[in-house]
C-alpha positions as CSV (number, residue, x, y, z in Angstrom):
1,M,-26.7,17.6,-0.2
2,W,-26.7,13.6,0.0
3,A,-23.0,12.2,-0.4
4,R,-22.6,9.6,-2.8
5,S,-21.1,6.5,-1.6
6,P,-17.6,5.7,-2.6
7,V,-18.7,2.1,-3.0
8,Q,-21.5,3.0,-5.4
9,G,-18.9,4.6,-7.6
10,I,-16.8,1.5,-7.6
11,F,-20.0,-0.4,-8.5
12,G,-20.5,1.8,-11.4
13,R,-17.1,0.6,-13.0
14,S,-17.5,-2.9,-12.1
15,P,-19.7,-5.2,-9.8
16,F,-17.0,-6.9,-8.7
17,K,-14.3,-4.1,-7.7
18,P,-15.8,-3.6,-4.4
19,I,-15.5,-7.3,-3.6
20,Q,-12.0,-7.3,-4.5
21,E,-11.4,-4.3,-2.4
22,H,-12.5,-6.0,0.5
23,M,-10.5,-9.0,-0.2
24,R,-7.5,-6.8,-0.5
25,L,-8.2,-5.5,2.8
26,V,-8.7,-8.9,4.4
27,A,-5.4,-10.5,2.9
28,A,-3.6,-7.4,4.5
29,C,-5.2,-8.0,7.8
30,A,-4.1,-11.7,7.8
31,G,-0.8,-10.6,6.7
32,E,-0.2,-9.2,10.1
33,T,-0.5,-12.4,12.1
34,P,3.0,-13.8,11.8
35,S,4.1,-10.4,13.3
36,L,2.2,-11.1,16.4
37,F,3.7,-14.5,17.3
38,E,7.2,-13.1,16.4
39,A,6.8,-10.3,18.8
40,L,5.4,-12.6,21.5
41,A,8.3,-14.9,21.0
42,A,10.6,-12.0,21.3
43,G,8.9,-10.7,24.5
44,D,8.2,-7.4,22.5
45,K,5.0,-6.2,24.1
46,R,5.0,-3.0,22.1
47,R,5.2,-4.6,18.9
48,L,2.6,-7.1,19.8
49,L,0.2,-4.3,20.7
50,E,1.0,-2.3,17.6
51,T,0.4,-5.3,15.6
52,K,-2.8,-5.9,17.4
53,E,-4.0,-2.4,16.6
54,R,-3.0,-2.6,12.8
55,I,-5.2,-5.8,12.5
56,F,-8.0,-4.0,14.3
57,D,-7.8,-1.2,12.1
58,L,-7.6,-3.1,9.0
59,E,-10.5,-5.4,10.2
60,H,-12.5,-2.2,10.7
61,E,-11.8,-1.0,7.3
62,A,-12.8,-4.1,5.7
63,D,-16.0,-4.2,7.9
64,K,-16.8,-0.7,6.4
65,V,-16.4,-1.7,2.6
66,K,-18.5,-4.8,3.6
67,N,-21.4,-2.9,4.9
68,E,-21.4,-0.6,2.2
69,I,-21.4,-3.4,-0.6
70,R,-24.4,-4.9,1.6
71,A,-26.0,-1.5,1.6
72,H,-25.6,-0.8,-2.2
73,L,-25.3,-4.0,-4.1
74,P,-27.9,-3.8,-6.9
75,K,-30.9,-5.9,-6.6
76,S,-30.5,-7.0,-10.1
77,L,-27.2,-7.7,-11.7
78,F,-27.3,-8.1,-15.3
79,M,-24.6,-10.9,-15.4
80,P,-24.4,-14.6,-14.8
81,V,-24.1,-14.2,-11.1
82,D,-26.7,-14.3,-8.5
83,R,-26.8,-11.2,-5.8
84,R,-27.0,-14.0,-3.2
85,D,-24.0,-15.7,-4.2
86,L,-22.0,-12.5,-4.2
87,L,-23.2,-11.9,-0.6
88,D,-22.1,-15.4,0.6
89,L,-18.8,-14.6,-1.0
90,L,-18.4,-11.5,0.8
91,N,-19.4,-13.4,4.3
92,A,-16.6,-15.8,3.7
93,Q,-14.1,-13.3,3.0
94,D,-15.2,-11.3,6.1
95,S,-15.0,-14.6,8.2
96,I,-11.1,-14.6,7.4
97,A,-10.5,-11.1,8.9
98,D,-12.8,-11.9,11.9
99,S,-10.5,-14.8,12.7
100,V,-7.5,-12.9,12.7
101,Q,-8.9,-10.2,14.7
102,D,-10.0,-13.1,17.4
103,V,-6.3,-14.1,17.3
104,A,-5.1,-10.7,18.1
105,G,-7.5,-10.3,20.8
106,L,-6.6,-13.5,22.4
107,L,-3.0,-12.6,22.6
108,I,-3.6,-9.7,24.6
109,L,-5.9,-11.2,27.2
110,K,-3.2,-12.0,29.7
111,E,0.7,-12.3,29.9
112,L,0.8,-15.4,27.9
113,E,4.0,-17.5,28.0
114,I,5.1,-19.1,24.9
115,P,7.0,-22.6,25.0
116,D,10.3,-22.8,23.3
117,Y,9.0,-25.2,20.8
118,M,6.0,-22.8,19.5
119,K,8.6,-20.1,18.9
120,E,9.1,-21.9,15.7
121,L,5.9,-23.7,15.3
122,M,3.5,-20.9,15.7
123,P,5.1,-18.3,13.2
124,A,5.4,-21.0,10.7
125,Y,1.8,-21.9,11.2
126,A,0.7,-18.3,10.9
127,A,2.7,-17.7,7.7
128,R,1.1,-20.7,6.0
129,N,-2.5,-19.6,6.7
130,V,-1.6,-16.3,5.5
131,D,-0.3,-18.1,2.4
132,A,-4.0,-19.4,2.0
133,A,-5.6,-15.9,2.4
134,H,-3.2,-14.3,0.0
135,Q,-3.8,-17.3,-2.7
136,C,-7.7,-16.8,-2.1
137,K,-6.8,-13.0,-3.0
138,R,-5.1,-14.1,-6.1
139,A,-8.3,-16.1,-7.1
140,I,-10.5,-13.1,-6.1
141,D,-8.3,-10.8,-8.3
142,Q,-9.3,-12.9,-11.3
143,L,-13.1,-12.0,-11.0
144,D,-13.1,-9.1,-13.5
145,E,-11.5,-11.2,-16.3
146,L,-13.7,-14.0,-15.6
147,L,-16.8,-11.8,-16.2
148,E,-15.3,-10.4,-19.4
149,L,-15.1,-13.8,-20.6
150,G,-18.6,-15.0,-19.6
151,F,-16.9,-17.3,-16.8
152,K,-15.6,-19.8,-19.6
153,G,-12.3,-20.6,-21.5
154,R,-8.6,-20.5,-20.3
155,Q,-9.3,-18.1,-17.5
156,V,-11.4,-20.5,-15.8
157,D,-8.7,-23.0,-16.1
158,R,-6.2,-20.4,-14.6
159,V,-8.5,-19.7,-11.5
160,E,-9.0,-23.7,-10.9
161,E,-5.0,-23.7,-10.8
162,I,-5.1,-21.3,-8.2
163,L,-7.8,-23.0,-6.2
164,V,-6.1,-26.3,-6.5
165,E,-2.8,-24.6,-4.8
166,L,-5.2,-23.0,-2.4
167,S,-6.7,-26.5,-1.4
168,R,-3.1,-27.9,-1.1
169,I,-2.1,-24.8,1.2
170,E,-5.2,-25.4,3.3
171,S,-4.2,-29.2,3.8
172,E,-0.9,-28.4,5.0
173,T,-2.3,-26.1,7.6
174,D,-4.4,-29.0,8.8
175,G,-1.2,-31.0,9.2
176,Q,0.5,-28.2,11.2
177,E,-2.6,-27.9,13.3
178,I,-2.4,-31.5,14.3
179,E,1.4,-31.1,15.0
180,L,0.7,-28.0,17.3
181,N,-2.0,-29.6,19.3
182,R,-0.1,-32.9,19.9
183,A,2.8,-30.8,21.1
184,L,0.5,-28.8,23.6
185,V,-1.0,-31.9,24.8
186,C,2.4,-33.5,25.5
187,D,3.5,-30.3,27.5
188,E,3.1,-31.1,31.3
189,G,4.5,-28.0,32.3
190,L,1.9,-25.7,30.7
191,K,-0.6,-24.2,33.0
192,A,-4.0,-25.2,32.2
193,G,-5.3,-21.6,31.5
194,D,-2.6,-21.1,28.9
195,L,-3.4,-24.4,27.4
196,L,-6.8,-23.5,26.7
197,I,-5.7,-20.3,25.2
198,W,-3.1,-21.8,23.1
199,W,-5.6,-24.3,21.8
200,E,-8.1,-21.6,20.9
201,L,-5.4,-19.7,19.2
202,V,-4.5,-22.7,17.0
203,W,-8.0,-23.2,16.2
204,R,-8.8,-19.6,15.3
205,L,-5.7,-19.3,13.4
206,G,-6.6,-22.2,11.4
207,D,-9.7,-20.6,10.4
208,V,-8.0,-18.2,8.4
209,A,-7.2,-21.1,6.0
210,D,-10.3,-22.9,6.2
211,Y,-12.4,-19.7,5.5
212,S,-10.0,-18.9,2.8
213,Q,-10.8,-22.3,1.2
214,D,-14.4,-21.6,1.7
215,V,-14.0,-18.5,-0.5
216,G,-12.6,-20.8,-3.2
217,D,-15.3,-23.3,-3.0
218,R,-18.0,-20.3,-3.3
219,L,-15.9,-19.1,-6.3
220,R,-16.2,-22.4,-8.1
221,L,-19.9,-22.2,-7.7
222,L,-19.9,-19.1,-9.4
223,M,-17.9,-20.4,-12.3
224,A,-19.9,-23.4,-12.6
225,R,-23.3,-21.7,-12.8
């Protein structure tokens, strides 16, 4: 007998529940990034690998939900939301988890030395990018109420407040990224190969906040239509 997809069951309750579940997994995945750099700073290889595995597992779970959504999202939705807009929102959320997975993968490519100044800067930078992902989740968690109210009224104002704070956090990560890159450029003792990896790490980690902002922008488009 053909088995009913769990996501199909979720769609029966709300067209937004699968999107929210996907964002929950994405935010959990992002939440592991500070632990990566704390483990690296402490020279704890076991913790580093365990954290990497958790990230990969969460990203895989998010991918499964994403693929189920794509396969079972109804062609016609009887609500003021276009199917294509929901898929674009889903893709933006997925990019957050992909960036986190890229960071974790880079950190185990080689025995990477972490300069002393990075032992404080990188965990702080990672934590602020996580804040962006969690703020993004807060906004996505409001989708059901937005739908119930027809994307009008005070709920829209509440979501807009969340998105304004998301933009502020994303701007802070931009400043941290500049500070980190400046410190790396000024480090004459850093090996060329390590320098390239650190630049890539800073860039990929910054994508977490950037893609979170992208999700917020797409949510604004949903509210405006």
